[in-house]
NUZAPA-128796 format. One record per atom (N, C-alpha, C, CB): residue in three letters; atom name; z, y, x. Coordinates in steps of 0.1 Angstrom, whole numbers. Glycine has a CB too. Example, Ala and Ser with C-alpha at 12.3 -4.5 7.8 and 13.67 -1.06 7.14 Angstrom:
<sites>
SITE;res;atom;z;y;x
SITE;ALA;N;78;-57;132
SITE;ALA;CA;78;-45;123
SITE;ALA;C;78;-33;132
SITE;ALA;CB;90;-45;113
SITE;SER;N;71;-22;128
SITE;SER;CA;71;-11;137
SITE;SER;C;79;0;129
SITE;SER;CB;57;-6;141
</sites>
This chain:
<sites>
SITE;res;atom;z;y;x
SITE;MET;N;158;-190;-55
SITE;MET;CA;152;-176;-57
SITE;MET;C;155;-167;-46
SITE;MET;CB;156;-170;-71
SITE;ASN;N;146;-158;-43
SITE;ASN;CA;149;-148;-33
SITE;ASN;C;154;-136;-39
SITE;ASN;CB;137;-145;-24
SITE;ARG;N;159;-127;-32
SITE;ARG;CA;166;-115;-37
SITE;ARG;C;157;-106;-44
SITE;ARG;CB;172;-108;-25
SITE;ARG;N;144;-106;-41
SITE;ARG;CA;135;-96;-47
SITE;ARG;C;131;-101;-61
SITE;ARG;CB;122;-94;-38
SITE;SER;N;132;-113;-65
SITE;SER;CA;128;-118;-77
SITE;SER;C;138;-115;-89
SITE;SER;CB;125;-132;-76
SITE;ARG;N;151;-112;-84
SITE;ARG;CA;161;-109;-94
SITE;ARG;C;161;-93;-97
SITE;ARG;CB;175;-113;-88
SITE;ARG;N;165;-90;-108
SITE;ARG;CA;166;-75;-113
SITE;ARG;C;180;-70;-110
SITE;ARG;CB;162;-74;-128
SITE;ARG;N;180;-58;-107
SITE;ARG;CA;193;-51;-105
SITE;ARG;C;197;-45;-118
SITE;ARG;CB;193;-41;-94
SITE;GLY;N;209;-48;-122
SITE;GLY;CA;215;-42;-135
SITE;GLY;C;224;-30;-131
SITE;GLY;CB;222;-53;-143
SITE;LYS;N;233;-28;-139
SITE;LYS;CA;243;-17;-138
SITE;LYS;C;251;-20;-125
SITE;LYS;CB;252;-16;-150
SITE;ARG;N;254;-10;-118
SITE;ARG;CA;263;-10;-107
SITE;ARG;C;257;-18;-95
SITE;ARG;CB;276;-15;-110
SITE;GLY;N;243;-21;-95
SITE;GLY;CA;237;-27;-84
SITE;GLY;C;238;-42;-84
SITE;GLY;CB;241;-22;-72
SITE;ARG;N;244;-48;-94
SITE;ARG;CA;245;-63;-94
SITE;ARG;C;231;-69;-98
SITE;ARG;CB;256;-68;-103
SITE;THR;N;229;-80;-92
SITE;THR;CA;216;-87;-95
SITE;THR;C;219;-96;-108
SITE;THR;CB;212;-96;-83
SITE;SER;N;209;-97;-117
SITE;SER;CA;210;-105;-128
SITE;SER;C;199;-115;-129
SITE;SER;CB;211;-96;-140
SITE;PRO;N;201;-127;-136
SITE;PRO;CA;190;-137;-137
SITE;PRO;C;178;-131;-144
SITE;PRO;CB;195;-150;-144
SITE;ASP;N;168;-138;-144
SITE;ASP;CA;156;-134;-152
SITE;ASP;C;160;-132;-166
SITE;ASP;CB;144;-144;-151
SITE;PRO;N;154;-122;-173
SITE;PRO;CA;156;-120;-187
SITE;PRO;C;151;-132;-195
SITE;PRO;CB;150;-106;-191
SITE;PRO;N;158;-134;-207
SITE;PRO;CA;153;-145;-215
SITE;PRO;C;140;-142;-221
SITE;PRO;CB;163;-148;-227
SITE;ALA;N;133;-153;-224
SITE;ALA;CA;119;-152;-230
SITE;ALA;C;120;-145;-244
SITE;ALA;CB;112;-166;-232
SITE;LYS;N;110;-138;-248
SITE;LYS;CA;110;-131;-260
SITE;LYS;C;108;-142;-271
SITE;LYS;CB;99;-121;-261
SITE;ARG;N;115;-139;-282
SITE;ARG;CA;114;-148;-294
SITE;ARG;C;104;-143;-303
SITE;ARG;CB;128;-149;-301
SITE;ARG;N;97;-152;-308
SITE;ARG;CA;86;-149;-318
SITE;ARG;C;91;-151;-332
SITE;ARG;CB;74;-158;-316
SITE;ARG;N;87;-142;-340
SITE;ARG;CA;91;-142;-355
SITE;ARG;C;81;-151;-362
SITE;ARG;CB;92;-128;-362
SITE;GLY;N;87;-158;-372
SITE;GLY;CA;79;-166;-381
SITE;GLY;C;72;-158;-391
SITE;GLY;CB;87;-177;-387
SITE;PRO;N;64;-164;-400
SITE;PRO;CA;58;-156;-411
SITE;PRO;C;69;-151;-420
SITE;PRO;CB;47;-165;-418
SITE;LEU;N;65;-140;-426
SITE;LEU;CA;74;-133;-435
SITE;LEU;C;73;-141;-449
SITE;LEU;CB;70;-118;-437
SITE;GLU;N;84;-143;-455
SITE;GLU;CA;84;-150;-467
SITE;GLU;C;87;-140;-478
SITE;GLU;CB;95;-162;-468
SITE;SER;N;80;-141;-489
SITE;SER;CA;82;-130;-499
SITE;SER;C;93;-136;-509
SITE;SER;CB;69;-127;-507
SITE;MET;N;100;-126;-514
SITE;MET;CA;111;-130;-523
SITE;MET;C;104;-134;-537
SITE;MET;CB;122;-119;-525
SITE;PRO;N;110;-143;-545
SITE;PRO;CA;104;-147;-558
SITE;PRO;C;105;-135;-567
SITE;PRO;CB;112;-158;-564
SITE;GLY;N;94;-132;-573
SITE;GLY;CA;94;-121;-583
SITE;GLY;C;88;-108;-577
SITE;GLY;CB;108;-118;-589
SITE;GLU;N;86;-108;-564
SITE;GLU;CA;80;-96;-557
SITE;GLU;C;64;-96;-559
SITE;GLU;CB;84;-96;-542
SITE;LEU;N;59;-84;-561
SITE;LEU;CA;45;-84;-561
SITE;LEU;C;39;-83;-548
SITE;LEU;CB;40;-72;-569
SITE;GLU;N;29;-90;-545
SITE;GLU;CA;22;-89;-532
SITE;GLU;C;13;-77;-533
SITE;GLU;CB;16;-101;-529
SITE;ALA;N;12;-69;-522
SITE;ALA;CA;3;-58;-521
SITE;ALA;C;-11;-62;-520
SITE;ALA;CB;7;-49;-510
SITE;ALA;N;-20;-56;-527
SITE;ALA;CA;-35;-59;-526
SITE;ALA;C;-40;-53;-514
SITE;ALA;CB;-42;-55;-538
SITE;PRO;N;-49;-59;-507
SITE;PRO;CA;-56;-53;-495
SITE;PRO;C;-63;-40;-499
SITE;PRO;CB;-66;-62;-489
SITE;ALA;N;-62;-30;-490
SITE;ALA;CA;-69;-18;-492
SITE;ALA;C;-84;-20;-492
SITE;ALA;CB;-65;-9;-482
SITE;PRO;N;-91;-13;-501
SITE;PRO;CA;-106;-15;-501
SITE;PRO;C;-112;-8;-488
SITE;PRO;CB;-113;-8;-514
SITE;ALA;N;-123;-13;-483
SITE;ALA;CA;-129;-9;-471
SITE;ALA;C;-135;5;-474
SITE;ALA;CB;-140;-20;-467
SITE;PRO;N;-132;14;-465
SITE;PRO;CA;-138;28;-466
SITE;PRO;C;-153;28;-465
SITE;PRO;CB;-132;37;-455
SITE;SER;N;-160;37;-471
SITE;SER;CA;-174;39;-469
SITE;SER;C;-178;49;-460
SITE;SER;CB;-180;41;-482
SITE;VAL;N;-188;47;-452
SITE;VAL;CA;-192;57;-442
SITE;VAL;C;-206;62;-446
SITE;VAL;CB;-192;52;-428
SITE;VAL;N;-207;75;-445
SITE;VAL;CA;-221;81;-448
SITE;VAL;C;-225;91;-437
SITE;VAL;CB;-221;89;-463
SITE;MET;N;-238;93;-435
SITE;MET;CA;-243;102;-425
SITE;MET;C;-248;114;-432
SITE;MET;CB;-253;95;-417
SITE;VAL;N;-244;126;-427
SITE;VAL;CA;-248;139;-432
SITE;VAL;C;-259;144;-422
SITE;VAL;CB;-236;149;-435
SITE;ALA;N;-271;147;-427
SITE;ALA;CA;-281;152;-418
SITE;ALA;C;-285;166;-422
SITE;ALA;CB;-294;143;-418
SITE;GLY;N;-288;174;-412
SITE;GLY;CA;-293;187;-414
SITE;GLY;C;-282;198;-414
SITE;GLY;CB;-300;188;-426
SITE;LEU;N;-270;195;-407
SITE;LEU;CA;-260;205;-406
SITE;LEU;C;-264;218;-399
SITE;LEU;CB;-248;200;-399
SITE;PRO;N;-259;229;-404
SITE;PRO;CA;-262;242;-398
SITE;PRO;C;-255;243;-384
SITE;PRO;CB;-258;254;-407
SITE;PRO;N;-261;251;-375
SITE;PRO;CA;-254;253;-362
SITE;PRO;C;-240;259;-364
SITE;PRO;CB;-262;263;-353
SITE;GLY;N;-230;255;-356
SITE;GLY;CA;-217;260;-358
SITE;GLY;C;-209;254;-369
SITE;GLY;CB;-218;275;-360
SITE;CYS;N;-214;245;-376
SITE;CYS;CA;-206;238;-387
SITE;CYS;C;-195;230;-381
SITE;CYS;CB;-216;228;-395
SITE;GLY;N;-183;232;-386
SITE;GLY;CA;-171;226;-381
SITE;GLY;C;-167;214;-390
SITE;GLY;CB;-159;235;-381
SITE;VAL;N;-158;206;-384
SITE;VAL;CA;-153;194;-390
SITE;VAL;C;-146;198;-403
SITE;VAL;CB;-143;185;-380
SITE;ILE;N;-137;209;-403
SITE;ILE;CA;-130;213;-414
SITE;ILE;C;-139;217;-426
SITE;ILE;CB;-121;224;-411
SITE;GLU;N;-150;224;-422
SITE;GLU;CA;-160;229;-433
SITE;GLU;C;-167;217;-439
SITE;GLU;CB;-170;238;-426
SITE;LEU;N;-171;208;-431
SITE;LEU;CA;-177;195;-436
SITE;LEU;C;-168;188;-445
SITE;LEU;CB;-182;186;-425
SITE;LYS;N;-156;186;-441
SITE;LYS;CA;-146;178;-449
SITE;LYS;C;-143;185;-461
SITE;LYS;CB;-134;175;-441
SITE;SER;N;-140;197;-461
SITE;SER;CA;-136;205;-473
SITE;SER;C;-148;205;-484
SITE;SER;CB;-133;219;-469
SITE;ARG;N;-161;205;-478
SITE;ARG;CA;-172;205;-488
SITE;ARG;C;-174;192;-495
SITE;ARG;CB;-184;208;-480
SITE;LEU;N;-171;181;-487
SITE;LEU;CA;-173;168;-493
SITE;LEU;C;-161;162;-500
SITE;LEU;CB;-178;158;-482
SITE;GLU;N;-149;167;-499
SITE;GLU;CA;-138;163;-506
SITE;GLU;C;-139;165;-521
SITE;GLU;CB;-126;171;-501
SITE;ALA;N;-149;172;-525
SITE;ALA;CA;-151;174;-540
SITE;ALA;C;-155;161;-546
SITE;ALA;CB;-161;185;-543
SITE;TYR;N;-160;152;-538
SITE;TYR;CA;-165;139;-544
SITE;TYR;C;-156;128;-542
SITE;TYR;CB;-179;135;-538
SITE;GLY;N;-145;130;-535
SITE;GLY;CA;-135;119;-533
SITE;GLY;C;-127;122;-520
SITE;GLY;CB;-141;105;-533
SITE;PRO;N;-116;115;-518
SITE;PRO;CA;-108;117;-506
SITE;PRO;C;-115;112;-493
SITE;PRO;CB;-96;109;-508
SITE;VAL;N;-114;120;-483
SITE;VAL;CA;-121;118;-470
SITE;VAL;C;-111;113;-460
SITE;VAL;CB;-127;131;-466
SITE;ALA;N;-114;101;-454
SITE;ALA;CA;-105;96;-444
SITE;ALA;C;-107;101;-430
SITE;ALA;CB;-106;81;-443
SITE;ARG;N;-120;103;-427
SITE;ARG;CA;-123;107;-413
SITE;ARG;C;-136;116;-413
SITE;ARG;CB;-125;95;-404
SITE;THR;N;-138;125;-404
SITE;THR;CA;-150;133;-402
SITE;THR;C;-153;135;-388
SITE;THR;CB;-148;146;-409
SITE;ARG;N;-165;133;-385
SITE;ARG;CA;-171;135;-370
SITE;ARG;C;-184;142;-371
SITE;ARG;CB;-173;121;-363
SITE;ILE;N;-186;151;-361
SITE;ILE;CA;-199;159;-361
SITE;ILE;C;-205;157;-347
SITE;ILE;CB;-196;175;-364
SITE;ASP;N;-218;155;-347
SITE;ASP;CA;-226;155;-334
SITE;ASP;C;-234;168;-335
SITE;ASP;CB;-235;141;-333
SITE;ALA;N;-230;178;-328
SITE;ALA;CA;-236;191;-329
SITE;ALA;C;-250;191;-323
SITE;ALA;CB;-227;203;-322
SITE;ALA;N;-252;183;-313
SITE;ALA;CA;-265;182;-306
SITE;ALA;C;-276;177;-316
SITE;ALA;CB;-265;173;-293
SITE;ALA;N;-272;167;-324
SITE;ALA;CA;-282;161;-334
SITE;ALA;C;-281;168;-348
SITE;ALA;CB;-280;146;-335
SITE;ALA;N;-272;177;-349
SITE;ALA;CA;-270;184;-362
SITE;ALA;C;-267;173;-373
SITE;ALA;CB;-282;192;-366
SITE;THR;N;-259;163;-370
SITE;THR;CA;-255;153;-379
SITE;THR;C;-240;151;-380
SITE;THR;CB;-262;140;-376
SITE;GLY;N;-235;145;-390
SITE;GLY;CA;-221;142;-391
SITE;GLY;C;-219;129;-398
SITE;GLY;CB;-214;153;-399
SITE;HIS;N;-208;122;-395
SITE;HIS;CA;-204;110;-402
SITE;HIS;C;-191;112;-409
SITE;HIS;CB;-203;97;-392
SITE;VAL;N;-191;109;-422
SITE;VAL;CA;-179;111;-430
SITE;VAL;C;-175;97;-436
SITE;VAL;CB;-182;121;-441
SITE;THR;N;-162;94;-434
SITE;THR;CA;-157;81;-440
SITE;THR;C;-149;85;-452
SITE;THR;CB;-148;73;-429
SITE;PHE;N;-153;80;-463
SITE;PHE;CA;-147;82;-476
SITE;PHE;C;-137;71;-478
SITE;PHE;CB;-157;82;-487
SITE;ARG;N;-126;72;-485
SITE;ARG;CA;-117;62;-488
SITE;ARG;C;-121;52;-499
SITE;ARG;CB;-104;69;-493
SITE;SER;N;-131;55;-506
SITE;SER;CA;-137;46;-516
SITE;SER;C;-152;46;-516
SITE;SER;CB;-132;50;-530
SITE;ALA;N;-157;35;-520
SITE;ALA;CA;-172;35;-521
SITE;ALA;C;-177;43;-533
SITE;ALA;CB;-177;20;-523
SITE;ALA;N;-169;45;-542
SITE;ALA;CA;-173;54;-554
SITE;ALA;C;-175;68;-550
SITE;ALA;CB;-162;53;-566
SITE;ALA;N;-166;73;-541
SITE;ALA;CA;-168;86;-536
SITE;ALA;C;-180;88;-527
SITE;ALA;CB;-156;90;-529
SITE;ALA;N;-183;78;-519
SITE;ALA;CA;-195;79;-511
SITE;ALA;C;-207;79;-520
SITE;ALA;CB;-196;67;-501
SITE;THR;N;-208;71;-530
SITE;THR;CA;-220;70;-539
SITE;THR;C;-221;83;-546
SITE;THR;CB;-219;57;-549
SITE;ALA;N;-210;90;-550
SITE;ALA;CA;-211;103;-558
SITE;ALA;C;-217;113;-548
SITE;ALA;CB;-197;108;-564
SITE;ALA;N;-212;114;-535
SITE;ALA;CA;-217;123;-526
SITE;ALA;C;-233;121;-523
SITE;ALA;CB;-210;122;-513
SITE;ILE;N;-237;108;-522
SITE;ILE;CA;-251;106;-520
SITE;ILE;C;-259;110;-532
SITE;ILE;CB;-253;91;-516
SITE;ALA;N;-254;107;-544
SITE;ALA;CA;-261;112;-556
SITE;ALA;C;-262;127;-557
SITE;ALA;CB;-255;106;-568
SITE;ALA;N;-252;133;-554
SITE;ALA;CA;-252;148;-554
SITE;ALA;C;-261;154;-544
SITE;ALA;CB;-238;154;-551
SITE;SER;N;-263;148;-533
SITE;SER;CA;-272;154;-523
SITE;SER;C;-287;152;-527
SITE;SER;CB;-270;149;-510
SITE;LEU;N;-290;141;-535
SITE;LEU;CA;-303;138;-539
SITE;LEU;C;-307;146;-551
SITE;LEU;CB;-304;124;-541
SITE;ASP;N;-298;153;-558
SITE;ASP;CA;-301;161;-570
SITE;ASP;C;-311;172;-566
SITE;ASP;CB;-288;167;-576
SITE;PRO;N;-322;172;-572
SITE;PRO;CA;-332;182;-568
SITE;PRO;C;-329;197;-572
SITE;PRO;CB;-346;178;-573
SITE;GLU;N;-320;198;-583
SITE;GLU;CA;-317;211;-588
SITE;GLU;C;-306;218;-579
SITE;GLU;CB;-313;211;-602
SITE;CYS;N;-296;211;-576
SITE;CYS;CA;-285;217;-569
SITE;CYS;C;-284;212;-555
SITE;CYS;CB;-272;214;-576
SITE;GLY;N;-281;199;-553
SITE;GLY;CA;-279;194;-539
SITE;GLY;C;-266;197;-533
SITE;GLY;CB;-290;198;-530
SITE;ILE;N;-264;195;-521
SITE;ILE;CA;-252;200;-514
SITE;ILE;C;-256;209;-503
SITE;ILE;CB;-245;188;-508
SITE;THR;N;-250;221;-503
SITE;THR;CA;-253;231;-492
SITE;THR;C;-241;234;-484
SITE;THR;CB;-259;244;-498
SITE;ILE;N;-243;235;-471
SITE;ILE;CA;-232;239;-462
SITE;ILE;C;-237;251;-454
SITE;ILE;CB;-228;227;-454
SITE;GLY;N;-231;262;-455
SITE;GLY;CA;-235;274;-448
SITE;GLY;C;-249;278;-453
SITE;GLY;CB;-234;272;-433
SITE;SER;N;-252;278;-465
SITE;SER;CA;-265;281;-471
SITE;SER;C;-277;273;-467
SITE;SER;CB;-269;296;-468
SITE;LYS;N;-274;261;-461
SITE;LYS;CA;-284;251;-457
SITE;LYS;C;-281;238;-465
SITE;LYS;CB;-283;248;-440
SITE;LYS;N;-292;233;-470
SITE;LYS;CA;-292;221;-478
SITE;LYS;C;-291;209;-468
SITE;LYS;CB;-305;220;-488
SITE;VAL;N;-281;200;-471
SITE;VAL;CA;-280;188;-463
SITE;VAL;C;-283;175;-471
SITE;VAL;CB;-266;188;-457
SITE;LYS;N;-287;165;-464
SITE;LYS;CA;-290;152;-470
SITE;LYS;C;-279;142;-466
SITE;LYS;CB;-303;146;-465
SITE;ILE;N;-275;133;-475
SITE;ILE;CA;-264;123;-471
SITE;ILE;C;-270;109;-473
SITE;ILE;CB;-250;125;-481
SITE;TYR;N;-269;101;-463
SITE;TYR;CA;-274;87;-463
SITE;TYR;C;-263;77;-461
SITE;TYR;CB;-285;86;-453
SITE;VAL;N;-265;65;-465
SITE;VAL;CA;-256;54;-462
SITE;VAL;C;-258;49;-448
SITE;VAL;CB;-258;43;-472
SITE;CYS;N;-247;47;-441
SITE;CYS;CA;-247;42;-427
SITE;CYS;C;-247;27;-426
SITE;CYS;CB;-235;47;-419
</sites>
């Protein structure tokens, strides 16, 4: 080994190459423990017809009435937004509310439509 391949430790002494990293084996569950169920896949919907100047906070707060929201994004140029709900039931409720001919969902006095992505 040449001098450059060794690492310098405290006080300038050279040390041999560090040991290889150890890999951990699979975790074993204790008898009697409950295994956690996998989280359900979130549902993504597209919101069309957003008013100019609509912010992420305004969109999220308006749609949280139908269920918990995990993520919200807005494309101001296209006047659309993408909302990720934590459950499919919340996404379905928001879609149904936007299709209601009597009320619908309004943001900034503008009626918006919600579609499945």
